[in-house]
C-alpha positions in Angstrom: -16.6 -25.5 -3.4 -16.6 -22.2 -1.5 -14.5 -19.4 -2.2 -11.0 -19.4 -0.7 -9.9 -16.2 0.9 -6.3 -15.3 1.6 -5.8 -12.0 3.4 -2.5 -10.2 2.3 -0.3 -8.2 4.8 1.0 -5.7 2.2 -0.5 -2.7 0.2 -1.3 -2.5 -3.5 -1.0 0.8 -5.4 -2.4 1.7 -8.9 -0.3 4.4 -10.6 -1.7 6.8 -13.2 -1.2 5.4 -16.7 2.5 5.5 -17.9 3.4 7.0 -14.5 4.8 3.8 -12.7 8.3 4.9 -12.5 7.1 8.4 -11.2 5.3 6.5 -8.5 8.2 4.4 -7.5 10.4 7.4 -7.5 7.9 9.3 -5.3 7.7 6.5 -2.7 11.6 6.5 -2.6 12.4 10.3 -2.6 9.2 11.6 -0.8 8.7 8.8 1.9 12.1 7.2 2.0 10.4 3.8 1.1 12.8 2.0 -0.8 11.0 -1.5 -1.1 10.5 -2.6 -4.7 7.1 -4.3 -5.8 6.9 -7.9 -4.7 4.3 -8.5 -7.5 3.1 -6.6 -10.5 -0.4 -7.1 -11.9 -0.4 -5.1 -15.1 0.3 -1.7 -13.6 -1.0 -2.6 -10.1 2.0 -2.8 -7.8 2.0 -4.9 -4.6 4.2 -4.0 -1.7 4.9 -6.5 1.0 5.7 -4.3 3.7 2.6 -2.3 4.6 3.6 -1.4 8.1 6.8 0.3 6.9 5.0 2.3 4.2 2.4 3.5 6.7 5.0 4.5 9.1 7.3 6.4 6.5 4.3 8.0 4.7 2.6 9.2 8.0 -0.8 8.1 6.4 -0.4 10.2 3.2 -1.3 8.9 0.0 1.2 8.9 -3.0 0.3 11.6 -5.6 1.1 9.4 -8.5 -1.2 6.5 -7.2 -4.7 7.0 -8.5 -5.8 4.7 -5.8 -4.4 2.5 -3.1 -5.7 -0.9 -2.0 -5.3 -0.5 1.8 -6.5 -4.1 2.8 -5.8 -6.3 -0.2 -6.8 -10.0 -0.3 -6.7 -12.7 -2.7 -9.9 -14.5 -3.7 -9.8 -18.0 -5.2 -13.1 -18.6 -6.8 -14.7 -21.3 -9.1 -17.5 -19.3 -10.8 -18.4 -15.7 -11.8 -21.4 -15.7 -9.6 -19.1 -16.9 -6.5 -16.8 -14.0 -7.0 -19.5 -11.3 -7.4 -21.6 -12.6 -4.5 -18.3 -12.5 -2.2 -17.6 -8.9 -3.3 -21.3 -7.8 -2.7 -21.2 -9.4 0.6 -18.3 -7.0 1.6 -19.9 -3.7 0.2 -21.9 -2.2 -2.6 -19.5 -0.5 -4.8 -16.8 -2.1 -6.7 -14.7 -1.0 -9.7 -12.5 -3.1 -11.8 -8.9 -2.5 -13.1 -8.6 -4.7 -16.0 -5.3 -6.0 -17.5 -6.2 -9.6 -17.9 -9.1 -11.8 -18.6 -11.1 -8.9 -19.8 -14.2 -10.8 -20.7 -14.5 -12.6 -17.4 -13.9 -9.3 -15.5 -16.8 -7.8 -17.3 -19.1 -10.7 -16.5 -18.1 -10.2 -12.8 -18.9 -6.6 -13.0 -22.3 -7.2 -14.8 -23.3 -9.2 -11.6 -22.3 -6.3 -9.2 -24.5 -3.3 -8.4 -24.2 -0.6 -11.1 -21.7 2.2 -11.0 -20.9 4.4 -13.7 -17.6 3.4 -15.5 -18.2 5.7 -18.7 -16.9 9.0 -19.5 -18.7 11.9 -17.7 -20.2 15.0 -18.9 -18.9 18.1 -17.1 -20.2 19.3 -14.7 -20.6 16.1 -12.7 -21.1 15.2 -9.0 -18.9 12.6 -7.6 -20.5 11.1 -4.4 -18.2 10.7 -1.5 -19.0 6.9 -1.2 -16.5 4.0 -0.4 -15.6 2.0 -3.6 -13.6 -1.0 -3.6 -11.2 -2.2 -6.4 -10.5 -5.6 -7.8 -8.2 -7.0 -10.5 -8.3 -10.5 -12.1 -5.0 -12.3 -11.9 -6.3 -15.2 -13.8 -9.6 -16.9 -14.5 -10.1 -18.1 -11.0 -8.1 -15.6 -8.8 -8.5 -11.9 -8.1 -6.9 -9.5 -5.8 -9.3 -7.0 -4.2 -9.6 -4.5 -1.6 -12.8 -2.9 -0.1 -11.0 -0.1 1.4 -9.2 2.2 -1.1 -8.1 5.9 -1.2 -10.4 7.2 -4.0 -13.9 7.6 -4.4 -13.4 7.5 -8.2 -13.9 4.1 -10.0 -10.3 2.6 -10.1 -9.3 6.2 -9.1 -10.1 7.4 -12.8 -12.2 10.4 -14.1 -12.5 10.9 -17.7 -14.7 13.5 -19.3 -16.6 13.4 -22.8 -14.4 15.7 -24.7 -15.4 18.6 -26.9 -13.2 18.5 -29.9 -14.7 21.6 -31.5 -15.1 24.5 -29.1 -12.2 24.7 -26.4 -9.0 26.4 -27.7 -6.9 23.8 -26.1 -7.2 20.3 -24.2 -6.0 22.1 -21.1 -9.7 22.7 -20.4 -9.9 19.2 -19.0 -7.5 19.9 -16.2 -9.6 22.8 -14.9 -12.8 20.7 -15.3 -11.2 17.8 -13.3 -9.8 20.2 -10.8 -13.2 22.0 -10.1 -14.8 18.6 -9.7 -12.1 17.5 -7.1 -12.6 20.9 -5.4 -16.4 20.1 -5.1 -15.8 16.6 -4.0 -13.1 17.5 -1.2 -14.4 20.9 -0.1 -17.9 21.0 -1.0 -17.3 24.3 -3.1 -19.9 25.3 -5.6 -18.6 25.7 -9.2 -17.7 29.4 -10.5 -20.9 30.7 -11.5 -22.9 33.8 -12.8 -22.0 36.7 -10.5 -18.6 35.6 -9.4 -15.3 37.0 -10.7 -12.3 34.9 -11.7 -8.7 35.8 -12.3 -6.7 33.6 -14.7 -2.9 34.2 -14.9 -1.2 33.1 -18.2 -4.5 32.4 -19.9 -3.7 32.2 -23.4 -4.9 30.4 -25.5 -7.8 30.2 -23.0 -8.8 26.7 -22.4 -9.5 27.4 -18.6 -11.2 30.7 -19.3 -13.6 28.9 -21.8 -14.7 26.7 -19.0 -15.2 29.4 -16.6 -17.4 31.5 -19.0 -19.3 28.5 -20.1 -20.3 28.4 -16.2 -21.5 31.9 -16.4 -18.4 33.4 -14.4 -16.7 36.6 -15.4 -12.9 36.2 -16.0 -10.2 38.7 -16.0 -7.5 36.9 -18.2 -4.0 38.0 -18.4 -1.1 36.8 -20.6 1.3 38.3 -23.0 -0.5 36.8 -25.9 -4.2 37.1 -26.7 -6.8 34.4 -26.2 -8.6 32.6 -28.9 -10.7 35.2 -31.1 -14.1 33.9 -29.8 -13.0 34.5 -26.2 -11.6 37.8 -27.0 -15.0 38.9 -28.1 -16.9 37.4 -25.1 -18.4 39.9 -23.0 -17.6 38.0 -20.0 -13.8 38.1 -20.7 -11.6 41.1 -19.6 -8.2 40.6 -21.3 -5.0 42.3 -20.4 -1.7 41.7 -22.2 0.8 41.5 -19.3 3.0 39.2 -17.5 0.5 38.0 -15.0 3.0 37.3 -12.2 4.1 40.7 -12.0 0.8 42.2 -11.3 0.1 42.6 -7.7 -3.4 41.2 -6.3 -4.0 44.9 -5.3 -3.9 45.9 -9.1 -6.4 43.0 -9.8 -8.8 43.6 -7.0 -11.0 41.1 -5.0 -12.1 38.0 -7.0 -13.9 34.7 -6.1 -11.4 32.7 -7.8 -7.7 32.7 -8.9 -6.4 30.3 -11.6 -3.0 29.5 -13.0 -1.8 26.9 -15.4 1.4 28.9 -16.0 4.6 27.1 -16.9 7.2 28.6 -14.1 9.5 27.3 -11.6 7.5 26.0 -8.5 9.5 28.5 -6.5 8.1 31.3 -8.2 4.6 30.0 -8.0 4.7 29.6 -4.4 5.8 33.2 -3.9 3.1 34.3 -6.1 0.5 32.3 -4.2 1.6 33.5 -0.9 1.3 37.0 -2.1 -2.3 36.5 -3.0 -3.1 34.7 0.3 -1.5 37.6 2.3 -3.6 39.9 0.3 -6.8 38.2 1.5 -8.3 39.1 -1.9 -9.5 35.7 -2.9 -11.3 32.6 -1.4 -10.4 30.0 -3.9 -7.3 29.2 -5.7 -6.5 26.3 -8.3 -2.8 26.1 -9.6 -0.8 23.8 -11.6 2.6 23.0 -10.2 4.8 22.3 -13.0 7.7 20.2 -12.4 11.3 21.2 -13.7 13.3 18.2 -13.8 13.6 16.3 -10.4 10.9 17.0 -8.1 11.7 19.1 -5.1 9.9 17.3 -2.4 10.7 19.8 0.3 9.2 22.5 -1.7 6.0 20.5 -2.5 5.6 20.1 1.2 5.4 23.8 1.4 2.6 24.0 -0.9 0.9 21.3 1.2 1.5 22.9 4.5 -0.6 26.0 3.6 -3.9 25.8 5.5 -7.0 24.8 3.4 -4.5 23.2 0.7 -5.2 19.9 -1.1 -2.5 18.6 -3.7 -3.6 16.0 -6.2 -2.2 14.5 -9.4 -5.1 14.6 -11.9 -6.1 12.0 -14.5 -5.4 14.8 -17.0 -2.1 16.0 -15.4 1.1 14.9 -16.8 4.6 15.7 -15.1 2.8 18.0 -12.8 0.6 18.3 -9.7 -2.5 20.5 -9.1 -2.7 22.6 -5.9 -6.3 23.3 -4.7 -7.1 25.9 -1.9 -10.1 27.1 -0.1 -10.1 29.8 2.4 -10.8 28.4 5.9 
């Protein structure tokens, strides 16, 4: 029997792990989209009224959705080969989100063209290639969409972790941020001959990544970095409140970084001071949420020309603002 296809009129969103309620809250408070999911497939949320979402979101993607199925359909199939052949007939690249029928999902994936679903070693190049998403609902039914909002498999990027050398796990955030910057903006990674300024650098997870890439780092914090970084010739350290230093006191740099815990209002003012100074071409900053998210304030970050706001796989209750000088 030939595969049976049922095109769906809705839209399906895959939140980041353990972020489902934040996604639903974002839909309501950022987009005024109050509809509750009609169906849940593990973490995957299916909303029936796609037209209403697109109108209210003005085409923007929710930050707390790692990927969105834009044109989902149900595929009813008899065999593994039948399911794989139908997906291959639509496009080359497919990634699974697995919450059910794990063995059967793996058999389907084995019959599809290879894509890398493993942990990546930084630095990594992510091709800007379309990638579909599918999810097995039961042994003979899957929900899928060839069009999604992420170039990452199931919107997920995980790195091979170094458990010995970095002074904190925060290093993973800057690795992911830089990878996304390369993907979105075509920016080269910081490298030898470039100067970086990091605000609130202690204990030095981000600085560690930057010097590994060969860049010089001017690191400022009230507390010192890890001892090995304090001895690194590529690191210049100053004990100070980084946000009270004016850009003119730092001087021109290629990159500005901040993972400081502070109110978003203060971060935005500090960012604007740097932009007004014209003393850098690239910035990556973590927007730390303090209680309820102030969506009008987040929109001010987003409105800055050259900006991109993302929720990283390695973010928690925070967003990452990426900027490149236009």
